[in-house]
MDTraj code that builds the backbone (N, CA, C; nanometers):
import mdtraj as md
import numpy as np

residues = "UNK UNK UNK UNK UNK UNK UNK UNK UNK UNK UNK UNK UNK UNK UNK UNK UNK UNK UNK UNK UNK UNK UNK UNK UNK UNK UNK UNK UNK UNK UNK UNK UNK UNK UNK UNK UNK UNK UNK UNK UNK UNK UNK UNK UNK UNK UNK UNK UNK UNK UNK UNK UNK UNK UNK UNK UNK UNK UNK UNK UNK UNK UNK UNK UNK UNK UNK UNK UNK UNK UNK UNK UNK UNK UNK UNK UNK UNK UNK UNK UNK UNK UNK UNK UNK UNK UNK UNK UNK UNK UNK UNK UNK UNK UNK UNK UNK UNK UNK UNK UNK UNK UNK UNK UNK UNK UNK UNK UNK UNK UNK UNK UNK UNK UNK UNK UNK UNK UNK UNK UNK UNK UNK UNK UNK UNK UNK UNK UNK UNK UNK UNK UNK UNK UNK UNK UNK UNK UNK UNK UNK UNK UNK UNK UNK UNK UNK UNK UNK UNK UNK UNK UNK UNK UNK UNK UNK UNK UNK UNK UNK UNK UNK UNK UNK UNK UNK UNK UNK UNK UNK UNK UNK UNK UNK UNK UNK UNK UNK UNK UNK UNK UNK UNK UNK UNK UNK UNK UNK UNK UNK UNK UNK UNK UNK UNK UNK UNK UNK UNK UNK UNK UNK UNK UNK UNK UNK UNK UNK UNK".split()
xyz = np.array([
    [0.0849, -0.1191, 0.0000],
    [0.0000, 0.0000, 0.0000],
    [0.0883, 0.1238, 0.0000],
    [0.0769, 0.2058, -0.1015],
    [0.1573, 0.3273, -0.1088],
    [0.0958, 0.4356, -0.0230],
    [0.1806, 0.5141, 0.0403],
    [0.1354, 0.6250, 0.1219],
    [0.1836, 0.7542, 0.0604],
    [0.1098, 0.8586, 0.0824],
    [0.1483, 0.9879, 0.0298],
    [0.1462, 1.0899, 0.1419],
    [0.2488, 1.1698, 0.1514],
    [0.2507, 1.2767, 0.2509],
    [0.1483, 1.3823, 0.2127],
    [0.1077, 1.4656, 0.3100],
    [0.0037, 1.5641, 0.2829],
    [0.0626, 1.6964, 0.2358],
    [0.1789, 1.6926, 0.1771],
    [0.2390, 1.8117, 0.1194],
    [0.3323, 1.7675, 0.0085],
    [0.3637, 1.8545, -0.0854],
    [0.4463, 1.8191, -0.2000],
    [0.5891, 1.8652, -0.1781],
    [0.6855, 1.7744, -0.1914],
    [0.8251, 1.8082, -0.1733],
    [0.9077, 1.7373, -0.2785],
    [1.0310, 1.7801, -0.2919],
    [1.1226, 1.7101, -0.3806],
    [1.1460, 1.5673, -0.3322],
    [1.1346, 1.5466, -0.2008],
    [1.1536, 1.4131, -0.1459],
    [1.0525, 1.3157, -0.2045],
    [0.9284, 1.3599, -0.2196],
    [0.8251, 1.2732, -0.2750],
    [0.8551, 1.2339, -0.4192],
    [0.9266, 1.3188, -0.4914],
    [0.9599, 1.2878, -0.6299],
    [1.0725, 1.1851, -0.6399],
    [1.1482, 1.1699, -0.5333],
    [1.2655, 1.0830, -0.5336],
    [1.2344, 0.9429, -0.4823],
    [1.1385, 0.9328, -0.3882],
    [1.1127, 0.8058, -0.3218],
    [0.9668, 0.7637, -0.3352],
    [0.9478, 0.6330, -0.3345],
    [0.8139, 0.5769, -0.3194],
    [0.8027, 0.5286, -0.1764],
    [0.6993, 0.5719, -0.1071],
    [0.6793, 0.5359, 0.0323],
    [0.5671, 0.4332, 0.0398],
    [0.5952, 0.3195, 0.1023],
    [0.4959, 0.2121, 0.1092],
    [0.4770, 0.1671, 0.2527],
    [0.3577, 0.1183, 0.2814],
    [0.3223, 0.0691, 0.4139],
    [0.3216, -0.0832, 0.4124],
    [0.3814, -0.1428, 0.5153],
    [0.3817, -0.2874, 0.5307],
    [0.3313, -0.3221, 0.6691],
    [0.2752, -0.4398, 0.6840],
    [0.2268, -0.4845, 0.8134],
    [0.3377, -0.5547, 0.8894],
    [0.3452, -0.5275, 1.0183],
    [0.4425, -0.5959, 1.1052],
    [0.3854, -0.6041, 1.2449],
    [0.2616, -0.6494, 1.2536],
    [0.1902, -0.6379, 1.3811],
    [0.1415, -0.7722, 1.4347],
    [0.2190, -0.8776, 1.4126],
    [0.1753, -1.0092, 1.4610],
    [0.2889, -1.0823, 1.5306],
    [0.3506, -1.0166, 1.6269],
    [0.4623, -1.0775, 1.6973],
    [0.5890, -1.0656, 1.6157],
    [0.6266, -1.1714, 1.5464],
    [0.7378, -1.1615, 1.4525],
    [0.6934, -1.0741, 1.3353],
    [0.7882, -1.0034, 1.2722],
    [0.7488, -0.9153, 1.1619],
    [0.6693, -0.9903, 1.0557],
    [0.5492, -0.9441, 1.0274],
    [0.4614, -1.0082, 0.9309],
    [0.4919, -0.9536, 0.7907],
    [0.6166, -0.9697, 0.7493],
    [0.6614, -0.9267, 0.6176],
    [0.7400, -1.0411, 0.5566],
    [0.7555, -1.0390, 0.4256],
    [0.8252, -1.1505, 0.3630],
    [0.9749, -1.1456, 0.3942],
    [1.0394, -1.2604, 0.3755],
    [1.1797, -1.2753, 0.4111],
    [1.2679, -1.1781, 0.3327],
    [1.2356, -1.1567, 0.2072],
    [1.3160, -1.0672, 0.1239],
    [1.3141, -0.9249, 0.1782],
    [1.1957, -0.8763, 0.2170],
    [1.1871, -0.7410, 0.2703],
    [1.2589, -0.7311, 0.4045],
    [1.2454, -0.8342, 0.4891],
    [1.3163, -0.8306, 0.6173],
    [1.4673, -0.8228, 0.5949],
    [1.5189, -0.8978, 0.4989],
    [1.6618, -0.8933, 0.4706],
    [1.7040, -0.7536, 0.4245],
    [1.6178, -0.6850, 0.3498],
    [1.6473, -0.5483, 0.3072],
    [1.6488, -0.4542, 0.4275],
    [1.5536, -0.4715, 0.5190],
    [1.5500, -0.3895, 0.6398],
    [1.6732, -0.4160, 0.7257],
    [1.7149, -0.5411, 0.7329],
    [1.8368, -0.5756, 0.8069],
    [1.9586, -0.5101, 0.7416],
    [1.9635, -0.5109, 0.6090],
    [2.0741, -0.4463, 0.5366],
    [2.0778, -0.2966, 0.5663],
    [1.9625, -0.2316, 0.5641],
    [1.9551, -0.0881, 0.5919],
    [2.0010, -0.0597, 0.7349],
    [1.9587, -0.1447, 0.8284],
    [1.9958, -0.1260, 0.9688],
    [2.1463, -0.1357, 0.9869],
    [2.2097, -0.2333, 0.9242],
    [2.3545, -0.2481, 0.9344],
    [2.4271, -0.1302, 0.8725],
    [2.3736, -0.0797, 0.7613],
    [2.4370, 0.0335, 0.6929],
    [2.4183, 0.1633, 0.7700],
    [2.3075, 0.1742, 0.8421],
    [2.2757, 0.2992, 0.9112],
    [2.3298, 0.3032, 1.0532],
    [2.3166, 0.1928, 1.1255],
    [2.3598, 0.1895, 1.2658],
    [2.5026, 0.1391, 1.2766],
    [2.5172, 0.0078, 1.2772],
    [2.6489, -0.0532, 1.2939],
    [2.6450, -0.1938, 1.2371],
    [2.7547, -0.2405, 1.1783],
    [2.7551, -0.3758, 1.1212],
    [2.7328, -0.4864, 1.2227],
    [2.7454, -0.4570, 1.3524],
    [2.7308, -0.5634, 1.4521],
    [2.5864, -0.5780, 1.5007],
    [2.4933, -0.4980, 1.4510],
    [2.3538, -0.5135, 1.4920],
    [2.3046, -0.6498, 1.4453],
    [2.2293, -0.7181, 1.5299],
    [2.1866, -0.8546, 1.5001],
    [2.0464, -0.8566, 1.4396],
    [2.0130, -0.9680, 1.3782],
    [1.8785, -0.9843, 1.3232],
    [1.7744, -0.9837, 1.4347],
    [1.8113, -1.0368, 1.5508],
    [1.7184, -1.0350, 1.6645],
    [1.6885, -0.8913, 1.7062],
    [1.7911, -0.8057, 1.7092],
    [1.7697, -0.6658, 1.7454],
    [1.6808, -0.5960, 1.6431],
    [1.7029, -0.6241, 1.5156],
    [1.6202, -0.5629, 1.4116],
    [1.4766, -0.6125, 1.4223],
    [1.4607, -0.7427, 1.4494],
    [1.3265, -0.7984, 1.4682],
    [1.2548, -0.7268, 1.5818],
    [1.3243, -0.7032, 1.6927],
    [1.2637, -0.6358, 1.8070],
    [1.2292, -0.4908, 1.7770],
    [1.3030, -0.4295, 1.6841],
    [1.2725, -0.2915, 1.6467],
    [1.1379, -0.2799, 1.5764],
    [1.1055, -0.3780, 1.4933],
    [0.9885, -0.3607, 1.4060],
    [0.8712, -0.4521, 1.4387],
    [0.8919, -0.5534, 1.5240],
    [0.7791, -0.6435, 1.5502],
    [0.6697, -0.5703, 1.6269],
    [0.5481, -0.6144, 1.6063],
    [0.4297, -0.5550, 1.6701],
    [0.4087, -0.4094, 1.6308],
    [0.4644, -0.3670, 1.5180],
    [0.4472, -0.2281, 1.4749],
    [0.3036, -0.2018, 1.4318],
    [0.2500, -0.0878, 1.4718],
    [0.1222, -0.0429, 1.4189],
    [0.1413, 0.0155, 1.2787],
    [0.2604, 0.0690, 1.2548],
    [0.2911, 0.1286, 1.1252],
    [0.4364, 0.0982, 1.0913],
    [0.4592, 0.0361, 0.9770],
    [0.5939, 0.0123, 0.9258],
    [0.5979, 0.0682, 0.7845],
    [0.6795, 0.1709, 0.7622],
    [0.6877, 0.2330, 0.6308],
    [0.8289, 0.2158, 0.5755],
    [0.8351, 0.1910, 0.4458],
    [0.9613, 0.1664, 0.3775],
    [0.9713, 0.2614, 0.2582],
    [1.0890, 0.3225, 0.2434],
    [1.1140, 0.4126, 0.1309],
    [1.1928, 0.3378, 0.0241],
    [1.1447, 0.3476, -0.0991],
    [1.2103, 0.2849, -0.2130],
    [1.2639, 0.3930, -0.3063],
    [1.3864, 0.3760, -0.3510],
    [1.4405, 0.4625, -0.4544],
    [1.3584, 0.4419, -0.5818],
    [1.3042, 0.5499, -0.6391],
    [1.2135, 0.5360, -0.7527],
    [1.2835, 0.4863, -0.8785],
    [1.4120, 0.5130, -0.8909],
    [1.4843, 0.4679, -1.0102],
    [1.5121, 0.3184, -1.0061],
    [1.5630, 0.2706, -0.8925],
    [1.6014, 0.1297, -0.8816],
    [1.4966, 0.0459, -0.8096],
    [1.3985, 0.1107, -0.7475],
    [1.2967, 0.0452, -0.6662],
    [1.3606, -0.0445, -0.5603],
    [1.4686, 0.0031, -0.4999],
    [1.5373, -0.0675, -0.3930],
    [1.5103, 0.0036, -0.2617],
    [1.4795, -0.0691, -0.1537],
    [1.4573, -0.0039, -0.0247],
    [1.5818, 0.0698, 0.0239],
    [1.5643, 0.1932, 0.0673],
    [1.6775, 0.2738, 0.1153],
    [1.6572, 0.3228, 0.2582],
    [1.5394, 0.3012, 0.3154],
    [1.5138, 0.3445, 0.4520],
    [1.3820, 0.2884, 0.5022],
    [1.3671, 0.2840, 0.6330],
    [1.2409, 0.2385, 0.6920],
    [1.2196, 0.3098, 0.8245],
    [1.0965, 0.3103, 0.8692],
    [1.0615, 0.3662, 1.0002],
    [0.9372, 0.2942, 1.0503],
    [0.9236, 0.2871, 1.1823],
    [0.8078, 0.2195, 1.2399],
    [0.7603, 0.2938, 1.3630],
    [0.6385, 0.2645, 1.4015],
    [0.5835, 0.3191, 1.5253],
    [0.4890, 0.2170, 1.5869],
    [0.4769, 0.2254, 1.7200],
    [0.3885, 0.1389, 1.7965],
    [0.2849, 0.2259, 1.8666],
    [0.1655, 0.1710, 1.8863],
    [0.0605, 0.2417, 1.9577],
    [0.0344, 0.1725, 2.0908],
    [0.0463, 0.2460, 2.1998],
    [0.0121, 0.1950, 2.3320],
    [-0.1226, 0.2553, 2.3719],
    [-0.1648, 0.2296, 2.4932],
    [-0.2899, 0.2900, 2.5402],
    [-0.2771, 0.4415, 2.5517],
    [-0.1555, 0.4913, 2.5787],
    [-0.1387, 0.6327, 2.6129],
    [-0.0594, 0.7151, 2.5120],
    [0.0225, 0.6515, 2.4292],
    [0.1071, 0.7314, 2.3414],
    [0.1467, 0.6526, 2.2163],
    [0.1956, 0.7260, 2.1183],
    [0.2524, 0.6701, 1.9966],
    [0.4036, 0.6640, 2.0152],
    [0.4602, 0.5447, 2.0064],
    [0.6040, 0.5259, 2.0257],
    [0.6725, 0.5206, 1.8897],
    [0.7590, 0.6168, 1.8619],
    [0.8349, 0.6206, 1.7372],
    [0.9537, 0.5274, 1.7556],
    [0.9350, 0.4016, 1.7189],
    [1.0228, 0.2953, 1.7660],
    [1.1509, 0.2787, 1.6867],
    [1.1520, 0.3110, 1.5583],
    [1.2750, 0.2933, 1.4809],
    [1.2707, 0.3764, 1.3537],
    [1.3891, 0.4103, 1.3061],
    [1.4054, 0.4751, 1.1754],
    [1.5501, 0.4570, 1.1338],
    [1.5722, 0.4153, 1.0116],
    [1.7072, 0.3959, 0.9604],
    [1.7093, 0.4266, 0.8115],
    [1.8153, 0.4917, 0.7677],
    [1.8314, 0.5316, 0.6274],
    [1.9757, 0.5043, 0.5882],
    [1.9970, 0.4453, 0.4713],
    [2.1346, 0.4206, 0.4291],
    [2.2069, 0.5539, 0.4109],
    [2.3369, 0.5526, 0.4317],
    [2.4136, 0.6772, 0.4391],
    [2.4032, 0.7614, 0.3124],
    [2.3959, 0.6992, 0.1945],
    [2.3902, 0.7758, 0.0698],
    [2.2621, 0.8572, 0.0561],
    [2.1588, 0.8212, 0.1328],
    [2.0299, 0.8912, 0.1232],
    [2.0031, 0.9809, 0.2432],
    [2.0950, 0.9865, 0.3375],
    [2.0759, 1.0719, 0.4544],
    [2.0933, 1.2187, 0.4163],
    [2.0205, 1.3072, 0.4845],
    [2.0302, 1.4505, 0.4582],
    [1.9514, 1.4967, 0.3379],
    [1.8616, 1.4126, 0.2864],
    [1.7838, 1.4463, 0.1667],
    [1.6354, 1.4656, 0.1958],
    [1.6011, 1.4730, 0.3234],
    [1.4623, 1.4984, 0.3612],
    [1.3801, 1.3747, 0.3897],
    [1.4404, 1.2572, 0.3744],
    [1.3641, 1.1348, 0.3939],
    [1.3249, 1.1141, 0.5397],
    [1.4156, 1.1446, 0.6322],
    [1.3825, 1.1278, 0.7740],
    [1.2678, 1.2199, 0.8140],
    [1.2675, 1.3418, 0.7605],
    [1.1573, 1.4327, 0.7916],
    [1.0257, 1.3798, 0.7367],
    [1.0307, 1.3156, 0.6191],
    [0.9081, 1.2570, 0.5661],
    [0.8603, 1.1417, 0.6540],
    [0.9542, 1.0584, 0.7008],
    [0.9166, 0.9521, 0.7930],
    [0.8494, 1.0093, 0.9179],
    [0.9083, 1.1144, 0.9741],
    [0.8497, 1.1772, 1.0931],
    [0.7105, 1.2295, 1.0630],
    [0.6979, 1.2959, 0.9497],
    [0.5691, 1.3543, 0.9124],
    [0.4614, 1.2465, 0.9007],
    [0.4944, 1.1367, 0.8346],
    [0.3973, 1.0303, 0.8150],
    [0.3611, 0.9624, 0.9468],
    [0.4604, 0.9349, 1.0306],
    [0.4321, 0.8664, 1.1569],
    [0.3528, 0.9549, 1.2518],
    [0.3905, 1.0815, 1.2625],
    [0.3208, 1.1720, 1.3537],
    [0.1799, 1.2008, 1.3023],
    [0.1653, 1.2193, 1.1713],
    [0.0325, 1.2429, 1.1141],
    [-0.0586, 1.1237, 1.1387],
    [-0.0065, 1.0026, 1.1202],
    [-0.0874, 0.8834, 1.1437],
    [-0.1253, 0.8722, 1.2906],
    [-0.0300, 0.9022, 1.3795],
    [-0.0603, 0.8972, 1.5219],
    [-0.1665, 0.9981, 1.5622],
    [-0.1556, 1.1192, 1.5098],
    [-0.2555, 1.2218, 1.5386],
    [-0.3931, 1.1799, 1.4866],
    [-0.3952, 1.1170, 1.3698],
    [-0.5229, 1.0736, 1.3126],
    [-0.5876, 0.9638, 1.3958],
    [-0.5054, 0.8911, 1.4720],
    [-0.5582, 0.7854, 1.5599],
    [-0.5944, 0.8399, 1.6974],
    [-0.5755, 0.9698, 1.7191],
    [-0.6155, 1.0309, 1.8451],
    [-0.5046, 1.0490, 1.9464],
    [-0.3794, 1.0196, 1.9092],
    [-0.2689, 1.0351, 2.0036],
    [-0.2197, 1.1796, 2.0065],
    [-0.1883, 1.2263, 2.1263],
    [-0.1277, 1.3579, 2.1446],
    [0.0181, 1.3469, 2.1893],
    [0.0565, 1.2326, 2.2472],
    [0.1914, 1.2128, 2.2992],
    [0.2693, 1.1180, 2.2091],
    [0.3911, 1.1607, 2.1733],
    [0.4789, 1.0838, 2.0851],
    [0.6130, 1.0677, 2.1563],
    [0.6563, 0.9442, 2.1726],
    [0.7745, 0.9144, 2.2525],
    [0.8801, 0.8459, 2.1665],
    [1.0068, 0.8785, 2.1915],
    [1.1181, 0.8156, 2.1215],
    [1.2295, 0.7889, 2.2220],
    [1.3011, 0.6779, 2.2040],
    [1.4195, 0.6475, 2.2834],
    [1.5401, 0.6542, 2.1914],
    [1.6396, 0.7362, 2.2268],
    [1.7483, 0.7589, 2.1316],
    [1.8771, 0.8024, 2.2014],
    [1.9885, 0.7707, 2.1373],
    [2.1192, 0.8245, 2.1746],
    [2.1614, 0.9356, 2.0796],
    [2.0786, 0.9671, 1.9830],
    [2.1184, 1.0523, 1.8713],
    [2.0528, 1.1903, 1.8786],
    [2.1297, 1.2979, 1.8964],
    [2.0697, 1.4319, 1.9015],
    [2.0019, 1.4717, 1.7716],
    [2.0411, 1.4106, 1.6602],
    [1.9758, 1.4422, 1.5329],
    [1.8322, 1.3915, 1.5287],
    [1.8051, 1.2856, 1.6039],
    [1.6684, 1.2352, 1.6126],
    [1.5799, 1.3378, 1.6826],
    [1.6261, 1.3884, 1.7971],
    [1.5490, 1.4920, 1.8667],
    [1.5287, 1.6143, 1.7778],
    [1.6358, 1.6582, 1.7132],
    [1.6277, 1.7757, 1.6271],
    [1.5283, 1.7535, 1.5144],
    [1.5330, 1.6344, 1.4522],
    [1.4445, 1.6058, 1.3408],
    [1.2983, 1.6031, 1.3807],
    [1.2673, 1.5408, 1.4939],
    [1.1283, 1.5357, 1.5399],
    [1.0806, 1.6743, 1.5808],
    [1.1675, 1.7516, 1.6480],
    [1.1320, 1.8894, 1.6844],
    [1.1004, 1.9717, 1.5609],
    [1.1800, 1.9543, 1.4557],
    [1.1569, 2.0296, 1.3315],
    [1.0225, 1.9928, 1.2693],
    [0.9848, 1.8661, 1.2795],
    [0.8551, 1.8243, 1.2271],
    [0.7414, 1.8903, 1.3041],
    [0.7503, 1.8913, 1.4372],
    [0.6468, 1.9577, 1.5163],
    [0.6470, 2.1085, 1.4910],
    [0.7642, 2.1681, 1.4712],
    [0.7695, 2.3105, 1.4377],
    [0.6965, 2.3384, 1.3071],
    [0.7155, 2.2502, 1.2081],
    [0.6494, 2.2680, 1.0791],
    [0.4982, 2.2545, 1.0927],
    [0.4525, 2.1563, 1.1691],
    [0.3089, 2.1389, 1.1910],
    [0.2496, 2.2590, 1.2638],
    [0.3267, 2.3168, 1.3550],
    [0.2828, 2.4353, 1.4271],
    [0.2713, 2.5541, 1.3323],
    [0.3710, 2.5730, 1.2475],
    [0.3693, 2.6842, 1.1519],
    [0.2530, 2.6716, 1.0542],
    [0.2166, 2.5499, 1.0195],
    [0.1069, 2.5262, 0.9254],
    [-0.0300, 2.5326, 0.9923],
    [-0.0330, 2.5476, 1.1238],
    [-0.1593, 2.5525, 1.1954],
    [-0.2229, 2.4170, 1.2175],
    [-0.1463, 2.3091, 1.1966],
    [-0.2015, 2.1753, 1.2171],
    [-0.2092, 2.1418, 1.3651],
    [-0.1200, 2.2003, 1.4448],
    [-0.1264, 2.1899, 1.5900],
    [-0.1141, 2.3315, 1.6453],
    [-0.1607, 2.3504, 1.7681],
    [-0.1541, 2.4848, 1.8262],
    [-0.0317, 2.5015, 1.9155],
    [0.0406, 2.3945, 1.9407],
    [0.1616, 2.4016, 2.0223],
    [0.2072, 2.2621, 2.0589],
    [0.3233, 2.2542, 2.1218],
    [0.3702, 2.1250, 2.1725],
    [0.4716, 2.1491, 2.2832],
    [0.4864, 2.0504, 2.3696],
    [0.5850, 2.0555, 2.4762],
    [0.6731, 1.9311, 2.4672],
    [0.7860, 1.9326, 2.5373],
    [0.8795, 1.8220, 2.5305],
    [0.9399, 1.7989, 2.6676],
    [0.9563, 1.6717, 2.7033],
    [1.0256, 1.6372, 2.8267],
    [1.1143, 1.5161, 2.8016],
    [1.2243, 1.5056, 2.8780],
    [1.3205, 1.3986, 2.8557],
    [1.3557, 1.3308, 2.9863],
    [1.3970, 1.2050, 2.9745],
    [1.4415, 1.1265, 3.0896],
    [1.5590, 1.0409, 3.0450],
    [1.6644, 1.0343, 3.1267],
    [1.7793, 0.9502, 3.0954],
    [1.7480, 0.8058, 3.1334],
    [1.7699, 0.7131, 3.0394],
    [1.7552, 0.5704, 3.0653],
    [1.8961, 0.5122, 3.0708],
    [1.9447, 0.4830, 3.1906],
    [2.0812, 0.4346, 3.2088],
    [2.0972, 0.2929, 3.1529],
    [2.2020, 0.2724, 3.0717],
    [2.2319, 0.1404, 3.0182],
    [2.1249, 0.0838, 2.9274],
    [2.0487, 0.1697, 2.8649],
    [1.9342, 0.1277, 2.7841],
    [1.9737, 0.0265, 2.6762],
    [2.0787, 0.0560, 2.6019],
    [2.1201, -0.0297, 2.4907],
    [2.2404, -0.1177, 2.5238],
    [2.3083, -0.0877, 2.6321],
    [2.4242, -0.1665, 2.6686],
    [2.5505, -0.1315, 2.5926],
    [2.5392, -0.0414, 2.4960],
    [2.6539, -0.0008, 2.4147],
    [2.6139, 0.1186, 2.3287],
    [2.7115, 0.1787, 2.2638],
    [2.6845, 0.2779, 2.1599],
    [2.6378, 0.2021, 2.0372],
    [2.5163, 0.2301, 1.9883],
    [2.4601, 0.1475, 1.8810],
    [2.5018, 0.1943, 1.7422],
    [2.5665, 0.3097, 1.7324],
    [2.6237, 0.3526, 1.6055],
    [2.7755, 0.3407, 1.6142],
    [2.8414, 0.3517, 1.5013],
    [2.9860, 0.3372, 1.5000],
    [3.0607, 0.4595, 1.5478],
    [2.9881, 0.5646, 1.5842],
    [3.0490, 0.6903, 1.6281],
    [2.9479, 0.7642, 1.7139],
    [2.9943, 0.8592, 1.7947],
    [2.9027, 0.9409, 1.8747],
    [2.8359, 1.0430, 1.7835],
    [2.7053, 1.0353, 1.7673],
    [2.6365, 1.1240, 1.6724],
    [2.6258, 1.2663, 1.7247],
    [2.6193, 1.3595, 1.6328],
    [2.6036, 1.5005, 1.6656],
    [2.5028, 1.5623, 1.5695],
    [2.4326, 1.6642, 1.6185],
    [2.3387, 1.7370, 1.5346],
    [2.3989, 1.8718, 1.4964],
    [2.3256, 1.9477, 1.4186],
    [2.3715, 2.0803, 1.3778],
    [2.3483, 2.1846, 1.4860],
    [2.2809, 2.1466, 1.5955],
    [2.2487, 2.2402, 1.7032],
    [2.3309, 2.2068, 1.8271],
    [2.4209, 2.2962, 1.8633],
    [2.5095, 2.2713, 1.9771],
    [2.4335, 2.2602, 2.1080],
    [2.3231, 2.3287, 2.1206],
    [2.2434, 2.3193, 2.2442],
    [2.2001, 2.1750, 2.2676],
    [2.1541, 2.1084, 2.1632],
    [2.1111, 1.9693, 2.1761],
    [2.2315, 1.8787, 2.1988],
    [2.3425, 1.9074, 2.1309],
    [2.4637, 1.8274, 2.1511],
    [2.5095, 1.8309, 2.2966],
    [2.5000, 1.9486, 2.3576],
    [2.5416, 1.9613, 2.4974],
    [2.4540, 1.8770, 2.5899],
    [2.3254, 1.8723, 2.5602],
    [2.2359, 1.7902, 2.6415],
    [2.2716, 1.6421, 2.6285],
    [2.3007, 1.5994, 2.5083],
    [2.3315, 1.4582, 2.4858],
    [2.4701, 1.4208, 2.5378],
    [2.5556, 1.5193, 2.5588],
    [2.6901, 1.4896, 2.6077],
    [2.6886, 1.4338, 2.7499],
    [2.5752, 1.4473, 2.8200],
    [2.5657, 1.3924, 2.9551],
    [2.5449, 1.2410, 2.9536],
    [2.5141, 1.1829, 2.8372],
    [2.4942, 1.0385, 2.8285],
    [2.6279, 0.9659, 2.8345],
    [2.6290, 0.8524, 2.9014],
    [2.7459, 0.7643, 2.9012],
    [2.7230, 0.6622, 2.7901],
    [2.7811, 0.6889, 2.6741],
    [2.7573, 0.6036, 2.5588],
    [2.8190, 0.4648, 2.5771],
    [2.9273, 0.4551, 2.6529],
    [2.9945, 0.3259, 2.6674],
    [2.9059, 0.2237, 2.7386],
    [2.8183, 0.2700, 2.8271],
    [2.7268, 0.1762, 2.8923],
    [2.5895, 0.1736, 2.8242],
    [2.5740, 0.2537, 2.7198],
    [2.4505, 0.2467, 2.6417],
    [2.3385, 0.3354, 2.6894],
    [2.3700, 0.4460, 2.7583],
    [2.2657, 0.5394, 2.8015],
    [2.1886, 0.5940, 2.6806],
    [2.0653, 0.6316, 2.7050],
    [1.9827, 0.6943, 2.6020],
    [1.8836, 0.7882, 2.6690],
    [1.8276, 0.8786, 2.5912],
    [1.7176, 0.9621, 2.6375],
    [1.5856, 0.9009, 2.5934],
    [1.4870, 0.9045, 2.6813],
    [1.3487, 0.8836, 2.6411],
    [1.2849, 1.0228, 2.6363],
    [1.2419, 1.0620, 2.5184],
    [1.1905, 1.1971, 2.4965],
    [1.0441, 1.1888, 2.4571],
    [0.9604, 1.2678, 2.5215],
    [0.8177, 1.2711, 2.4910],
    [0.7791, 1.4084, 2.4387],
    [0.7092, 1.4094, 2.3276],
    [0.6547, 1.5304, 2.2673],
    [0.5032, 1.5251, 2.2839],
    [0.4451, 1.6299, 2.3397],
    [0.3001, 1.6347, 2.3611],
    [0.2430, 1.7482, 2.2784],
    [0.1565, 1.7143, 2.1838],
    [0.1003, 1.8122, 2.0909],
    [-0.0353, 1.8621, 2.1398],
    [-0.0594, 1.9910, 2.1165],
    [-0.1918, 2.0490, 2.1342],
    [-0.2518, 2.0627, 1.9957],
    [-0.3614, 1.9948, 1.9725],
    [-0.4127, 1.9864, 1.8359],
    [-0.5140, 2.0955, 1.8045],
    [-0.5252, 2.1268, 1.6747],
    [-0.6263, 2.2206, 1.6279],
    [-0.7320, 2.1511, 1.5448],
    [-0.6932, 2.0412, 1.4777],
    [-0.7897, 1.9643, 1.4014],
    [-0.7350, 1.8241, 1.3814],
    [-0.8215, 1.7330, 1.3359],
    [-0.7803, 1.5954, 1.3181],
    [-0.6966, 1.5793, 1.1922],
    [-0.6154, 1.4767, 1.1915],
    [-0.5351, 1.4399, 1.0766],
    [-0.5950, 1.3164, 1.0115],
    [-0.5874, 1.3129, 0.8797],
    [-0.6291, 1.1948, 0.8068],
    [-0.5318, 1.1696, 0.6931],
    [-0.5151, 1.0406, 0.6566],
    [-0.4360, 1.0117, 0.5362],
    [-0.5105, 1.0671, 0.4174],
    [-0.4393, 1.1213, 0.3216],
    [-0.5033, 1.1667, 0.1974],
    [-0.5198, 1.0491, 0.1036],
])
top = md.Topology()
chain = top.add_chain()
for i, resn in enumerate(residues, 1):
    res = top.add_residue(resn, chain, resSeq=i)
    for name in ("N", "CA", "C"):
        top.add_atom(name, md.element.get_by_symbol(name[0]), res)
traj = md.Trajectory(xyz[None], top)
């Protein structure tokens, strides 16, 4: 099932965005697609990430979206989210390095947050060691605020000690905003610390897929 963002960008001209089901314990996707997601995860995070870890990232997903390069129709990124009783959990996102910085992550954020809002969620939570993740999600909420789709949002963070047990990328990530980098510098990456960050939106109207 192809999905379309509710705005037109150059990103939409470059990628085909598709929805897959992964909501039955083990990922309910074919073996070929799982292998592609595993390949993307290794290319984006670290070569030592295991198939079990990737399975845990996407299993029981309420939404699993995959971006395909329109020229080669090869998967280049994926993102997923889970729905709990109280919040939408932005559980994973990975993009191969050659496609990073081209707006794809922002499209993933837009689609996941829009879908969550359409389901009635106001709180969106992410667990991350990466300041670029916080920056990217904040930018998405800023854009929704500027467009009048939400009337405001707040953010709170909590340190989860030893969350991952290690640094899950091959290097300590940094964002373009030094303020966010300074906040993340308090994490002990060697033991796998991470932030759990919650964004709470004040809505102005409902969201629906187009």
